[in-house]
N, C-alpha and C positions, 0 to 999 in steps of 0.2 A: 304705570303698569296696570294691565287689566286685572281686576280682582274677582269679578263675577261675570260669567259668560253664559248666555243662552244659546243652545244649539238648535237652529231652525231646521231640523232634519230628523230622520229616523233611522232604524236599522243599524247595519254595521258601521257606517260612517259616523253616526252619532256616538256609538260606543268607542270608536277610535279617537274621536275628539275629546270625549270625557276622560279617557285614560291619559291623554297628553296633558290635559288640564290638571289632573291629580298630581302628575309629576312636577308641574309648574306651580302647584299650590294655589290654583285658581278654582273658586267655587263654581259649580255648574247647575244650570237649570235645563231640564228636558221638557220639550213640548210633545204632545201626543194627541192623536185623534181618538175617538171613542172605540175605534177598531184596534187600537194599539195599547189598550189599558194594561195588558200583560207583557208588554215588550221589555226586553232586557235593558235598553237605554234608560228607561224610567227607574229601574231598580238600581242602576249604577250612579245616577246623578244625585246631587245633594238635594235638589228639589225638582218638582215637576208641575206642569200646568196642562190641563186639557184645553185644546184650542178649537175644537169643532168636531163635526161629523166625519165619517170615514172618507167621503169624497175629498180628494186633494184640494179642490177649489174651496171647500169649507174649512180646511185645516192647514195643511202644509203649504198651501198657496195663498192663504188668507193673511195678507201683509199686516193689516191693522191688528188682528188678533195676536199675531206674533210679537209685534212691537209693544202692544199694550201689556202682554205677559211679561216682557223683559222689563218694562218700566215698573210694573206692579211688584216684581220680585227684586227690584233694586239692582238690576244688572247694569254694567257699564259697557257691554259689548255683545254683539250677536255674530255667531259663526254660521254661515249658510250651508256648509258641507258641499256636496255636489248635487246636481239635479235641482228640482223644485225652483227655488228663488235665487240660486247661487249666482246666476248671471243676469239678474233682473235689475236694470238700471233704476227703475222706480223704487224698488225695495231698498236698494243700497242708499238712495237719496233719502227715503223715509226714515231709515235707521239714523242717518247722520242728522237730519232735521230735528229728530227727537233727542239729540244730545248724546247719542250712543256711538260706539265705535263699530264700524262694519269691518269684519275680518276678511279683507279682500282689497282689491284695487279701488281707485276712486270711481264714482259713477261716470265721470267723463270717459275713463278708459274702458269701462264695461260697455258703454254705449258705442264708442268708437270701434272697438274690436268685435263687438257683437254684430255690427253691420259688415258683412263679408266684403262688400265692395269698397267701403271706406278703409277697412283693414288692409286690403290689397294695395290701395293707393299709398298708405303709410309705409308699407313694406318696400314699395318701389322707391320712395323717398329715402329710405334707410339703406338702399343698395342691396336689398335681399331679393334673390331670384324669385320671380312669380311665374305661374303658368300663363302662356300667351292667351289673351282673352279680351273681353269687353272692358273698356275704360269706365263706362257708366252702366246704369241699369238698362235692360232691354225693354223697350216700350211696346213693341209689337212683334208678332210672328214674322212679318215681312222684314222688319229691321234686323231681327235675329238671324233670319235665313241668309241675308246678304253678308252679315258678319261671319256666319258659319262657313260660307263658301270662301271667304277671304282667309280665315284661319286654317281651314281644311278639316274635313271630317276625319275621325269622329270628334264630337264636341260634348260638353257636359253642361246642362242647364242646372243652376243651383239657386235655392232660395237665399235672398240677401240676408235675411235674419234667421236662417235655418240652422239645423244641426241634426245629428243622429241619422243622417241619410234621408230625412224627409224633405220634400220639395226638390228632389234631385232626379234628373233623367239623363240617361246616355242616349245620344242620337248618332246614328251611323251613316245616314244619307238624307238627301233632300226630302224624299217622300215621307220620312218619319218625323220631320221637324215640327210641323204645325201641331199635330196631335200631342206630341210629347211636351212641347212648349206650353200648351194650354193645360195639360195635366199637371205639370210642375207648378204653375201659377195657382191652380185650384188647390192642390195639396198644401202649398205654402200658406194660402189664405186660411185654410181650416186649421193647420197646425200652429201657425205663428201669427195669425191675424194680420198678415202682411203678404200680399201676392207678388211683391217685387222680386225679380230674378236677374241674374247675370250669367255670363257664359265664359267657359274656359275650354281650352283644348283638352281633350281626354287623353290622359297619360295612361297607356295600356300596360298591363302587367306590372303595376308599380308596387314598391314597398311603401308602407305607411310608417314613417319614422318621426318620433316626436322628441323634442329637447325640453327637459325640465329645467326651469330657471327659478331663482329666488332673488328678489330685489328689495332693498329697503328704501326709506324715505330720504336717504342721504346720497343717492346716486350710485350706490354699490350694487353690482349685479354679479351673480355667479351662476354657472350652469352645472347641472349634475349629470352631464352626458346624455345619452339617448336611450330610448326604448323602441323596440320593434313591435308595432301594434298591427301588423299586416294580417294576422289570423282573424278574419272577420266573416260574419254571416249577415248578409243584407245590410252591410255598412255598420253593423254592431260588432264590437270587439268580443272575441271568444277567449283568447288568452294573450298575454303579453310577455315579452322577455327583454332582459337588459344585460349587457349591451347587445347591439345588433351584430351578428357574426359575419355579415357580408359587406360591411363598410371598410373601405381602405382607410388608412390613417389620414390621408390627405382629404378625403371627402368628410370624414368625421371632424377634422379640424376646421374645415370651411363651414360646416353646418353649425357647429357650436359657436363659432365666431359670428356667423350671421344672426343667430338667435340673441346673443348678447348685444350685438350692435343694434338690433331692432328694439330691444328693451331700453337701451340707453337713449335711443332716438325718441321713444315714446314717453320717457321718464316714468317707466313702470315701477310700481312700488309694492309688490306682493308676490305670492307664489303664482306661477303661470306655466303654461305649456305651449310651445310653438310647434305646430305640426307641419311636416313636409312630406311631399311625395318624391320618392326616389325612382328614377326611370329604370327600364328593364336592363339597361347596360350598367346600372349601379354606379354611374359616374356623375349624373346631373340631378340636382334636387330643386324642388320648387315649393314655395310657401303655399300652404293650404288654408290654415286658419290658426287663430290663437285662442286658447281657452283661459279665461280669467278666473280660474278657481283651482282647487286641488282636484286631481284626477282620480278616478276609480283605481287606476293601476299604479298609483304612487308608491306602494310598498316594494315593487321590484327595484325601483331606484334607491329607496332607503336601504335595501339589503346590500346593494353593491357599493354604496358610498358611505354607509354608516352615518347618514345625516337624517335627523328626524324632521321631515318636511312640515308636519303639522305644528310642531313646537316653533320652528322658525317662522312659520306663517303668523302665529299668534304673537310672537315676540316683535316681529316687524310691525304688525298692526298696533302694538302698544307703543310704538315710536322708538324701539330699540334698533341699534345697528345690527347687521348680520353678525352672527357669532363665528362665522367661518370665512376664510378667504379662498380664492380659487386654487392657490398652490397647496392648500391643505386637503383638497378633494381628490381622491384617487379611486380608480376602478379596482374593485377587489372581487374576483370571481365572476360567476354568472348566476342570474336569478330568473325564474319563470313563475308567472301567476296564472292559475286557471280560475275562470269565473264559473262557479257552480250555481246553476239556476234551477228553479222549480218549473220545469217544463217537460212536456211529453214529447220526446224525440220522435217517437213513432207516429205522432200526429202533427208533423211539421213544426215541432218545437212549440206547441201551444202552451201558454202559461198555465200553471196549476196552483191550487191552494190545497190545504189539508193540515193535519196534525202530525207533528214530528213524534212518532212512537218510540223511536230509538235513534240516538245520535252517538256515533263513534268518531272522534277526531284523531287524525294522525299526529305523531310527535317525532322527536329526535332533534339532533343538531341542525340548526338553520332551517327548521320547518315551522312555518308561521301560518296561523289561521285567523282571518278577520271575519267575524260573524256576530250576529245577535241571536243565533239559534240556541235552543236548549231543549232537553227532553220534555215533551208535553206541550211545546209551543205551537199555537195555532197560527198558521200562515194565512194572513188575510188576502183576499183576492183583489184588493184595490190598488196595489202599488207594484213597483218594479219586481221582476221575478227572481232577482239575484238573492241567493241564500247565503253564500259565503265566498270568500276569496281564499284560495289555497296557494301559498307562496313558498317556494323552496330555493335554497342557494347552495352552490357547491363551487369547487375550485375551477371548473371549466364547464362548458356547455354539455358535453357528453355525460359527465358525472351528474350534472343538474337534471338532465332528462331522466336518467336512471333513478334519481332520488324522487322525482315527481311521480314516476310510475309506482314506486313503492308507497308513496303517500296516498295516491289515489286508490290503491288496493286496500289501504287501511280505512279510508273514509267511508262511512256508512250513514246514510240519511234514510231511515225507514218511515213510511207513512205518506210520502209525497213523491210523485214522479220527479226525476231530476236527470241531469246530463253528465253525471260522473262517468258512466260507461263510455259515452261519446268522447269525453276528454281523454280517457284512457286509450281509446283507439287512435286519437290524434297523436299521442306520444309515440306510437309505433309506425306512423305513416312515414314513408321514405322522404317525401318532400319536406316534412317538418324536421326530420333527423338531419338532413343535409342542409337545412336552412334556406332552401331556394324558393320556398313558398311566397306567394304574393297575395294581394287582397282578394283575388278571385278563387283562391285555392279551396276554401271550405265548401262552397257550393258544389264544386266538382267532386270533392271528397264524399259529400253526402250522396250525390248521384251514384257514385261508384259503389258505396255501401248498399244503397237500395237495389242496385242492379245485380250485385253479386252475392249479397249476404243479407237478404231481407229478414232472415230469422234472427239476426242480431238484435233488432229492436222489437221483437215480438215476445 
């Protein structure tokens, strides 16, 4: 069993992991950059180590500094959280090579599933539906155009080692192909140091549905049902909810079966998420990608299943069997998570920094806040803009929406621009209330607000 764990991350996810470790009676070591000297995760951990300058490359992406900090503090494991090094094969291997436990899947699986083209091939072997597209990487614009004509426009060019919407271009006709193909490759090279791309048929007006799974090292796999992550702006999630209210029971059963089947085929051995696109008829789903880490939105699943995903992840990494079986996991109610970011909505959601002058957090039954904020905290400009996650649960979706409205009304973060008001408006939008929204809804919603109510953001 892990006895001392270093958290190779910062902010709310570091706090979340520390709290889980306290309940498991595991000692914790926090790492921090010089810009994070006053961060909450340092105060909550048993020990802490400064690992570098504010730049992520000098600190939270500095693999050697992190591993040496773990060794120096006598840790036996490292938890990467999400983002930063959480899906970095070289880091996972370095951790293992130094005799430490990596809290996540094997480097082999991270590498395999991080390559979108290889992951797609594995899913086809497992009998999981995939979007029609290229079987191999696209080597040239001419080759890509020929395939696009065969598949039929519109198509989607995607970075093979990409994520977060980077290295991705939608192409609707032949004239647009070459420029968009080259742009996707160039962006992939800058963001991921790899310009390779592949192609898929563009599924229009889709729902983005993901299945949370947990697997141990003994072949046991369970699913925790699905999350609807379709509320996105520029391919970045804005809010998530669970379960998805537009899934028929037949589609849900087929989707979770496919996710479990894929994990058993891969011999997966940790927490992970398989993401699917659901077509506009809400009848057919297609594999999109698999994330080999804990997700930002894991709390909504925890709320409706009463399963502590972080604890299970740590226990599985320790070599323990899953503490739960599939027949013990039930859906209970509905949950919504709003991502509250430090961003100026009036300036195209530009990231902001500043000092939290006053913080008021909401409360009540089944209201949960995941954050590292406190009064007087200075938000550094070097990292992700997310300030906190606000999660609520209730007996059904309508009651859950009403509870989230109340929670957002109570939430105050003074001193830094944020998107609380924007999330509040979303809670009243007809498309969200009826659940018919898709991945393109937010951009249309923003245009509608700007056209008809510019005063809202001024």
